[in-house]
C-alpha positions, -999 to +999 in steps of 0.1 A: +378+192+473+359+216+495+338+203+523+302+211+525+307+235+552+334+254+533+312+256+503+284+271+523+280+308+526+295+320+560+273+336+587+289+365+607+279+373+643+287+408+654+282+423+690+275+462+691+275+482+722+249+507+732+271+534+716+272+516+682+309+504+688+318+469+678+326+448+710+327+413+693+335+399+658+332+362+649+353+341+625+324+341+601+328+380+598+363+374+587+353+349+561+324+372+550+341+406+548+378+398+552+381+419+583+399+401+613+385+408+649+416+428+658+407+453+631+371+457+639+366+456+677+365+491+690+354+507+657+318+520+649+298+494+632+289+521+606+325+519+594+316+486+578+284+498+559+284+514+525+253+535+531+239+529+566+201+530+566+183+554+590+178+538+624+206+513+621+226+508+652+252+536+655+232+560+634+213+591+645+175+588+647+150+566+663+139+534+650+103+530+636+090+522+671+110+549+690+142+549+710+148+521+734+117+502+721+118+465+729+099+457+697+117+440+669+123+473+652+127+491+684+164+498+678+158+513+644+160+483+621+137+454+612+146+419+625+156+409+590+169+438+567+190+441+535+220+462+539+252+468+518+285+460+537+321+471+529+345+442+522+380+448+534+391+451+497+365+478+493+340+457+474+303+459+484+287+429+499+250+425+500+238+409+532+208+401+553+212+415+589+191+403+618+193+424+650+185+412+685+188+433+717+212+422+746+199+430+782+214+424+817+199+408+848+184+441+857+169+445+822+193+472+812+205+474+776+239+459+770+240+464+734+229+443+703+238+410+685+237+412+647+236+381+625+249+388+591+246+364+561+256+371+525+226+376+502+228+364+466+201+365+440+206+328+436+202+313+471+225+287+483+198+260+481+197+266+444+233+253+442+222+222+460+192+217+436+215+217+406+241+194+424+214+170+433+194+171+400+186+135+388+195+148+353+232+148+342+244+184+341+279+195+329+297+227+320+328+227+296+351+254+282+352+259+245+380+232+243+356+208+260+375+208+293+353+199+323+344+229+344+317+215+365+295+185+366+267+174+391+265+141+410+243+124+384+268+132+356+295+117+376+275+085+380+268+083+343+304+087+333+317+065+362+342+092+372+345+117+403+347+153+401+383+153+411+392+130+382+375+150+355+377+187+364+401+205+340+404+174+317+395+175+280+364+154+272+381+139+241+413+128+259+393+114+289+370+094+267+388+086+235+362+061+226+336+090+222+359+107+196+339+113+165+304+102+178+275+126+173+273+137+210+309+149+212+308+164+177+277+183+186+292+196+218+321+211+198+297+225+172+277+244+199+309+258+214+321+269+180+289+283+164+270+294+197+238+277+183+219+255+208+212+220+199+193+189+209+203+153+204+190+118+211+218+093+217+215+054+218+239+035+237+240+003+259+256+006+294+282-019+303+268-051+317+232-044+304+211-063+279+191-033+270+198-002+250+191+032+265+181+064+247+193+096+261+180+130+254+205+159+256+202+196+252+233+217+247+237+255+249+264+281+249+272+302+281+279+338+273+296+365+295+282+401+298+297+410+265+280+381+247+311+361+241+308+323+244+329+313+274+316+277+280+291+252+267+266+235+291+244+204+287+219+183+305+206+148+296+182+123+309+173+087+302+143+087+279+143+050+270+108+043+280+094+071+259+119+066+230+112+029+226+075+032+230+076+057+201+098+035+180+072+006+185+045+031+175+063+041+144+066+005+134+030-001+138+022+031+118+045+018+090+028-016+093-005+000+089+005+018+057+028-008+043+011-042+050-018-051+026-010-026-001-018-054-027-044-082-028-015-108-033-007-133-006+031-135-013+034-097-016+016-092+017+038-118+034+070-100+022+056-067+034+052-082+069+088-095+066+103-062+056+084-039+079+102-048+112+137-050+097+160-035+110+142-014+136+128-044+156+143-075+144+173-088+122+156-119+107+119-124+099+104-155+083+069-160+071+055-195+066+020-201+052+000-232+044-001-243+007-039-239+008-035-202+017-009-198-010-033-211-036-062-190-024-081-220-009-095-223+026-069-229+054-068-263+069-091-270+097-082-268+133-082-306+135-056-307+108-034-283+126-036-301+159-033-336+146+002-340+158+019-349+126+046-329+108+032-296+095+043-287+061+043-249+052+057-228+023+082-202+031+064-172+017+089-145+028+124-142+043+139-110+052+175-107+066+185-141+056+201-158+026+183-177-002+191-213-003+219-218-031+200-248-046+167-229-049+159-202-075+150-167-061+114-162-054+106-199-052+085-210-022+106-235-001+087-261+017+092-261+055+083-290+077+078-285+115+080-316+136+055-323+163+066-305+196+087-278+177+079-243+188+062-233+155+040-264+156+031-257+192+023-221+185-001-231+156-018-258+176-023-236+207-029-204+188-005-186+212+029-170+209+062-182+223+094-163+231+129-180+232+160-163+247+195-176+244+203-165+279+185-152+310+184-113+306+198-090+331+176-068+351+193-036+340+214-012+360+207+023+373+205+038+338+185+008+323+151+002+335+152-035+327+126-055+308+103-031+290+126-002+296+098+017+313+089+025+348+059+002+345+068-022+318+046-049+304+049-082+322+057-115+305+028-140+303+031-171+324+058-194+312+077-168+290+103-161+282+117-196+275+155-198+278+166-219+250+203-222+246+200-241+213+191-209+194+226-195+202+240-222+179+220-205+150+236-172+159+203-158+176+200-140+208+162-143+209+131-153+188+095-144+189+072-170+171+036-159+165+008-178+148-010-161+120-046-162+130-074-146+109-112-152+116-106-181+138-083-199+112-046-205+113-029-193+081+007-200+090+034-187+114+058-157+116+091-156+135+109-125+146+146-131+156+175-110+167+211-119+160+232-088+152+222-068+183+227-078+220+195-063+232+171-090+245+135-091+237+110-076+263+075-082+270+067-050+252+084-064+221+060-095+223+030-071+223+045-054+192+052-088+174+017-100+180+002-067+167+022-069+136+011-104+131-026-097+137-025-069+111-008-091+085-030-121+091-061-101+082-043-086+051-031-121+041-066-136+046-081-109+025-056-114-002-063-151+000-100-145-005-093-122-033-069-147-050-098-172-048-124-149-062-101-137-089-091-172-100-128-182-102-136-150-121-107-155-145-116-192-150-152-182-157-142-155-181-118-177-200-143-204-203-168-178-217-144-165-243-136-185-274-110-211-268-099-209-304-110-188-333-127-208-361-111-207-395-130-188-420-126-182-457-134-146-455-107-135-431-075-144-414-079-137-377-058-134-345-067-123-310-052-114-278-067-110-242-050-100-210-069-095-176-063-065-153-035-067-130-038-082-094-058-061-071-082-048-096-104-079-105-113-096-137-132-074-161-159-081-187-141-076-220-149-101-247-145-109-284-159-132-308-159-144-345-192-157-358-196-174-392-228-162-410-246-173-440-234-163-475-198-169-466-200-137-444-185-133-409-193-113-379-166-096-357-176-087-322-159-070-293-174-057-261-168-045-226-191-049-195-188-023-168-172-034-136-150-062-124-154-095-108-176-125-110-206-103-119-189-088-148-178-122-161-212-136-158-229-106-176-202-109-203-211-145-208-248-136-211-241-108-237-218-131-257-244-157-259-271-132-267-250-118-296-244-153-310-281-160-308-291-127-325-263-134-352-280-167-361-311-150-372-288-127-394-299-093-380-283-062-394-258-046-370-280-017-358-310-039-352-289-065-334-275-038-310-311-026-305-322-060-293-290-063-272-297-030-256-330-043-245-315-073-230-291-051-209-321-030-198-337-060-183-306-076-167-314-060-132-349-075-133-331-109-130-312-099-098-324-114-065-314-093-035-324-121-012-294-142-026-270-113-022-274-097-057-270-060-059-298-045-079-280-011-077-248-024-093-236-011-128-249-033-156-239-012-186-218-024-215-203-014-248-202-034-280-191-032-317-207-055-341-192-057-377-202-079-406-179-084-435-190-099-469-161-114-490-184-114-521-190-076-521-159-068-499-182-045-479-182-043-440-213-031-422-209-021-386-226-004-357-213+005-322-229+008-289-206+032-271-175+013-282-144+027-300-147+021-337-122-003-353-090+009-369-087+001-407-054-002-424-054-005-461-031-030-479-007-002-487-003+007-450-025+038-451-052+044-425-089+044-435-110+067-415-145+056-406-170+085-408-193+074-380-200+082-344-205+054-318-240+052-305-250+052-268-238+024-246-259-007-240-283-002-211-292+034-219-323+025-238-347+047-261-318+058-285-312+044-319-280+029-333-266+039-366-250+014-391-223+023-416-209+004-445-174+007-459-156-009-488-125-029-478-099-039-505-087-075-502-059-076-476-072-047-454-065-050-417-094-046-393-085-040-357-112-043-330-101-035-294-114-025-259-105+007-242-082-011-217-057-016-246-054+023-255-063+039-223-042+042-190-033+067-163-002+078-184-019+079-217-053+091-229-076+073-254-067+094-284-030+092-279-033+053-272-054+049-305-025+067-324+001+044-308-020+014-316-023+025-352+015+030-355+022-004-342-003-022-364+013-004-395+046-021-388+055-053-408+051-085-390+059-122-398+023-132-392-010-119-379-004-137-346+030-122-342+016-088-349-011-092-322+014-104-297+039-077-301+012-050-302-003-062-269+031-062-251+040-028-264+007-012-255+001-027-221+019-016-189+031-041-162+005-028-137-028-029-157-059-013-142-084-028-168-087-058-191-076-055-227-087-074-258-076-071-294-091-088-324-073-085-358-088-096-390-071-094-424-098-096-452-100-119-480-121-114-512-140-143-528-130-151-564-158-138-587-157-172-605-167-189-571-200-169-572-229-175-596-263-158-594-293-156-617-328-138-617-357-163-617-390-154-631-420-162-608-432-190-629-432-227-619-419-236-653-386-219-643-380-244-615-365-270-640-345-241-656-330-232-622-320-268-617-302-269-650-283-236-642-272-250-610-260-283-625-240-265-652-223-243-627-215-273-606-199-290-634-177-259-641-167-260-604-159-298-607-186-305-580-207-330-599-210-352-569-231-325-552-253-321-582-281-344-570-286-329-536-281-293-550-307-298-576-332-310-551-325-280-528-327-256-556-360-271-568-375-269-532-363-234-524-372-218-558-407-235-557-412-220-522-403-185-534-426-187-564-454-202-543-451-180-511-429-152-520-428-121-540-408-110-569-379-104-576-367-138-570-329-146-573-308-177-570-271-176-560-245-202-556-213-197-536-183-220-536-162-214-505-153-237-477-188-251-483-212-249-511-240-224-503-272-222-521-294-190-516-328-181-529-340-145-523-375-130-528-393-098-519-415-111-491-405-109-454-427-139-445-404-165-430-408-202-437-410-226-407-398-262-406-426-287-395-433-324-399-459-330-425-488-354-417-494-386-439-521-371-461-506-336-464-498-327-499-472-301-490-449-292-460-420-315-467-398-292-487-378-276-458-377-309-439-361-324-470-336-295-472-327-298-436-319-334-439-299-331-471-277-302-459-255-294-431-273-262-423-301-238-434-316-205-423-333-173-432-320-138-431-340-106-437-332-074-455-348-043-462-360-056-495-371-091-485-357-123-472-332-149-482-333-187-475-300-204-476-284-238-471-249-251-471-233-284-480-198-296-470-174-300-497-137-307-501-115-276-499-109-261-534 
């Protein structure tokens, strides 16, 4: 290997006499131009110049300052000038020449001394810069033989320049055969396309992985042919690992808290840092948090007893063989254990299996940065016991949200030798903080969702009452998690005259407010149904109620008077005697009607405005329904979704309902399952009713003349019909009821008067007249001659009431009888 002096560019010293003849020649001149002293001394100096500049020693003409001048240029040349010299082999050599005058004791001119140094476009100091560059630099031929490396590269590969020059990279380092770095070098040499690469490796004896950034480029000759490939690389561990931590945090921001479900959020926390940050993550939560209740108090956490948590998530480990997948395993932490101490103190703890190394020249050490984060006092804790679990390190962080402890999360490494750093602790705590807020939000939502669902289910009918006019089945499913309970409802309401009302509705919005509004509307519908209002009139009263709902809100209690209070509703009344169904809609989809032969029966009507608009009428429509017809009332959540429009959904529903089924309940269940996706965005309700027709022999009616003598005739007619029906045991009460009702109609009503008896699940007696004046139940005083009739009817029967029609009113009462 050349010494530093031999590698430096030589400097020649030449002595020229006053006549321009060389009188002295240094060894540097031989090295610079190839001429030895014996071949130069005595020759004109101009013999060694390619094109002597004017004024150069030995040429004609004065210098810029005149002949014999003592100024720097007095001998015709500047102190430092660029000239072209002739090498002994004939090649030109650019050089910088400095000329100094020689004088004797008397001041006479003895000649000149010229210092000559080779001039290159790249100064010698530039070579030194590349050799001493802190980045690793190297040049290889197309077969990856080492041509040149700098000192930094020698330190990185732990070889001297003498050991590697001329050697093939793949043969010198066989362990790097097939790795991305070596393959990329070959690719650049083959294709001539520059490349960049980041390589992760761990230096021998270091507990920290390093990241190297490398650039590779082809080296071409004057003709453009690739003659070599060069590369440079530097340790960018600080920047690389900081960026990786930032990417993990960014992924956590997007990936944790996507659902309002406690378990799903815990699993998102466990999945995010694996494998980029940790190999094993466990998330343990208090049972109260898993149920959606308030987390335990600080006193309970710090009491000192065993803390029992539920294993909500495990990533990178194996499920217990005796426990079904997805089950929450109970985990008990004894007093003094690391998780128990973390939760009690509210601080994190770091355990390392061994004392980490400080890192070598190419490893910055803890933090892998020039200015790494510093460990908090008392950390890390060296705990050799975790090595028995196959772990090299573990970071345990309590899950804290709004001052409460929700549980604990542990990040562990086992498949990688890199030790945790203080920067890793910061990342772990940031992940835990983000997840804790998301888990607490999910817990709060779980609690509110459970309350709303409980409220809604309590407001919906627990079971549908049996009715002689229809067979009925229902289905209801709330919206999926994260949406909130909606305000869908349905109801079946027995009416007078063996009729039945079918109701389905949907309140705008989700949550407790929607459930409470639904309960108020369902109660209002039942109340209005008790007075036997026609469907259009009932919806008009219901619309007025919805309009006044905001008046009942109290902003000082947190109510939102600007919130949505609208709703839709469909109200239908089916009469098994006439087999007619009257209905009206307030913005709700009309029911589907399927005839007994399986054909669809269209309903020629348009839904009215939704409830809460006000000022617009509702239209009632009546249709004939053959016995065995199927009525399907539903909410839009059943037929509408992101993938399917309402019209297409209604078609799918009609097709499913037309298929044969073992029972009405089975048809309802299979239809709900087929129509609803797994991830629902709205509640869905379905009410199916198959109509029955009352046997004409079970109905008897007569016109009654408005004459009090007809009262006895009406009693006889009723008694005769009861005998035909085999209900003689009800004759006494029925005759009294008929007598009182017919008398009232003759005395206070208007013609026409009509008496009707209906034998169904109960015995119904109805008296209709043309007056719209309603009777009122009152207690008669001692000396009153009248006023006891309705009191007597109410005491002798199980129910009575009045309903109005466009032609008058009907007073009815019902008695319980044995089933026919």
